[in-house]
DRENDO-1510 file (C-alpha; in Angstrom, 1 decimal, always signed):
<recs>
REC; n; res; u; v; w
REC; 1; VAL; +55.3; +1.6; -245.7 .
REC; 2; ARG; +55.9; +4.6; -243.1 .
REC; 3; MET; +58.3; +3.2; -240.3 .
REC; 4; VAL; +58.5; +4.7; -237.0 .
REC; 5; LYS; +60.9; +3.8; -234.0 .
REC; 6; TYR; +58.9; +1.7; -231.7 .
REC; 7; ALA; +60.7; +2.8; -228.0 .
REC; 8; HIS; +59.6; -0.5; -226.9 .
REC; 9; GLN; +61.5; -2.8; -229.1 .
REC; 10; HIS; +64.3; -0.4; -230.0 .
REC; 11; GLN; +63.9; -0.8; -234.0 .
REC; 12; TYR; +62.2; +0.5; -236.8 .
REC; 13; VAL; +58.9; -1.1; -237.3 .
REC; 14; PRO; +55.8; -0.4; -239.8 .
REC; 15; ILE; +53.8; +2.2; -238.5 .
REC; 16; SER; +50.5; +0.2; -238.8 .
REC; 17; ARG; +52.1; -2.4; -236.2 .
REC; 18; ALA; +53.5; +0.1; -233.5 .
REC; 19; TYR; +50.0; +1.8; -233.8 .
REC; 20; LYS; +48.2; -1.3; -232.8 .
REC; 21; ALA; +50.6; -2.5; -230.2 .
REC; 22; ILE; +50.3; +1.2; -228.6 .
REC; 23; PHE; +46.6; +1.7; -229.0 .
REC; 24; ASN; +44.6; -1.3; -229.7 .
REC; 25; LYS; +46.7; -3.0; -226.7 .
REC; 26; ASP; +47.1; -6.5; -228.5 .
REC; 27; PRO; +47.5; -8.6; -225.5 .
REC; 28; LYS; +49.5; -10.7; -227.2 .
REC; 29; ALA; +52.0; -7.9; -228.2 .
REC; 30; SER; +52.1; -6.5; -224.8 .
REC; 31; VAL; +54.4; -7.4; -222.2 .
REC; 32; LEU; +52.8; -7.9; -218.6 .
REC; 33; THR; +54.8; -7.7; -215.3 .
REC; 34; ILE; +53.2; -10.2; -213.0 .
REC; 35; LYS; +53.8; -11.5; -209.5 .
REC; 36; LEU; +53.9; -15.1; -208.7 .
REC; 37; LEU; +53.0; -15.4; -204.9 .
REC; 38; SER; +53.8; -19.0; -203.3 .
REC; 39; GLN; +52.2; -20.2; -200.5 .
REC; 40; ASP; +55.1; -20.8; -198.6 .
REC; 41; GLY; +55.5; -17.3; -197.6 .
REC; 42; GLU; +58.6; -16.7; -199.4 .
REC; 43; ASP; +58.5; -13.0; -201.3 .
REC; 44; PRO; +56.9; -13.2; -204.6 .
REC; 45; ILE; +58.9; -13.7; -207.8 .
REC; 46; GLU; +58.1; -10.7; -210.2 .
REC; 47; VAL; +58.2; -12.0; -213.9 .
REC; 48; ARG; +57.7; -10.3; -217.6 .
REC; 49; ALA; +55.6; -11.9; -219.8 .
REC; 50; LYS; +53.7; -11.3; -223.2 .
REC; 51; GLY; +49.8; -12.5; -223.2 .
REC; 52; SER; +50.5; -15.2; -225.2 .
REC; 53; THR; +52.8; -17.1; -222.8 .
REC; 54; THR; +51.0; -20.4; -221.5 .
REC; 55; ILE; +50.8; -21.0; -217.5 .
REC; 56; LYS; +52.7; -24.1; -218.4 .
REC; 57; LYS; +55.8; -22.0; -219.1 .
REC; 58; LEU; +55.2; -19.8; -215.7 .
REC; 59; MET; +54.8; -22.9; -213.6 .
REC; 60; ALA; +58.6; -24.1; -215.1 .
REC; 61; ALA; +60.4; -20.7; -215.0 .
REC; 62; PHE; +58.8; -20.6; -210.9 .
REC; 63; ALA; +59.8; -24.2; -210.1 .
REC; 64; ASN; +63.2; -23.7; -211.7 .
REC; 65; GLN; +63.7; -20.4; -209.6 .
REC; 66; ARG; +62.8; -22.2; -206.4 .
REC; 67; GLY; +64.7; -25.7; -207.4 .
REC; 68; ILE; +61.2; -27.5; -207.2 .
REC; 69; ASP; +59.4; -30.1; -209.8 .
REC; 70; GLN; +57.0; -28.1; -211.6 .
REC; 71; ASN; +54.5; -30.9; -211.9 .
REC; 72; THR; +53.7; -30.4; -208.2 .
REC; 73; LEU; +52.7; -27.0; -208.8 .
REC; 74; LYS; +49.1; -25.3; -209.8 .
REC; 75; ILE; +48.5; -21.7; -210.6 .
REC; 76; MET; +45.4; -19.9; -209.2 .
REC; 77; PHE; +43.7; -16.7; -210.6 .
REC; 78; ASP; +41.0; -15.0; -209.0 .
REC; 79; GLY; +40.0; -18.3; -207.0 .
REC; 80; GLU; +40.2; -20.0; -210.3 .
REC; 81; ARG; +42.6; -23.0; -211.1 .
REC; 82; LEU; +44.3; -21.9; -214.8 .
REC; 83; ALA; +45.1; -24.8; -217.2 .
REC; 84; ALA; +48.6; -25.5; -218.3 .
REC; 85; GLU; +47.8; -24.9; -221.8 .
REC; 86; SER; +46.0; -21.8; -221.4 .
REC; 87; THR; +47.7; -18.3; -221.9 .
REC; 88; LEU; +47.8; -15.3; -219.8 .
REC; 89; SER; +45.3; -13.2; -222.4 .
REC; 90; ALA; +43.1; -16.1; -222.5 .
REC; 91; ALA; +42.8; -16.4; -218.3 .
REC; 92; GLY; +42.4; -12.4; -218.5 .
REC; 93; VAL; +45.5; -11.9; -216.3 .
REC; 94; GLU; +46.6; -8.1; -217.0 .
REC; 95; ASP; +49.7; -5.9; -216.1 .
REC; 96; GLY; +50.5; -5.8; -212.1 .
REC; 97; ASP; +47.9; -8.9; -211.7 .
REC; 98; THR; +49.2; -11.5; -208.9 .
REC; 99; LEU; +48.9; -15.3; -209.5 .
REC; 100; ASP; +49.1; -17.7; -206.4 .
REC; 101; VAL; +51.2; -20.5; -206.8 .
REC; 102; MET; +50.1; -23.8; -204.9 .
REC; 103; MET; +51.5; -27.0; -204.0 .
REC; 104; GLU; +49.4; -30.0; -205.2 .
REC; 105; GLN; +48.5; -32.2; -202.4 .
REC; 106; LEU; +47.7; -35.7; -202.8 .
REC; 107; GLY; +45.9; -37.8; -200.4 .
REC; 108; GLY; +42.4; -38.3; -198.8 .
</recs>
């Protein structure tokens, strides 16, 4: 197996793996930089995550950063609510995209 230094991971990996990550742009292997924009007007939070990261994990990170309960959050992308168990790649989120974070409102 031929090895190549893969700059992104700072290690030697099989050339086939590096080629796949670079040229096929496997969404689960690539790291995305996305912004989480809150409805409260505070500055957006920029996060780096893999395409295989779940929406639930993003909600937990946002809630931890802001000191709020993650169960009160929902994340929207292109006007659609994203399921907590969905992944970024399954939702079609790409590098540089912005996700809207909303507080759920109860009542009638």
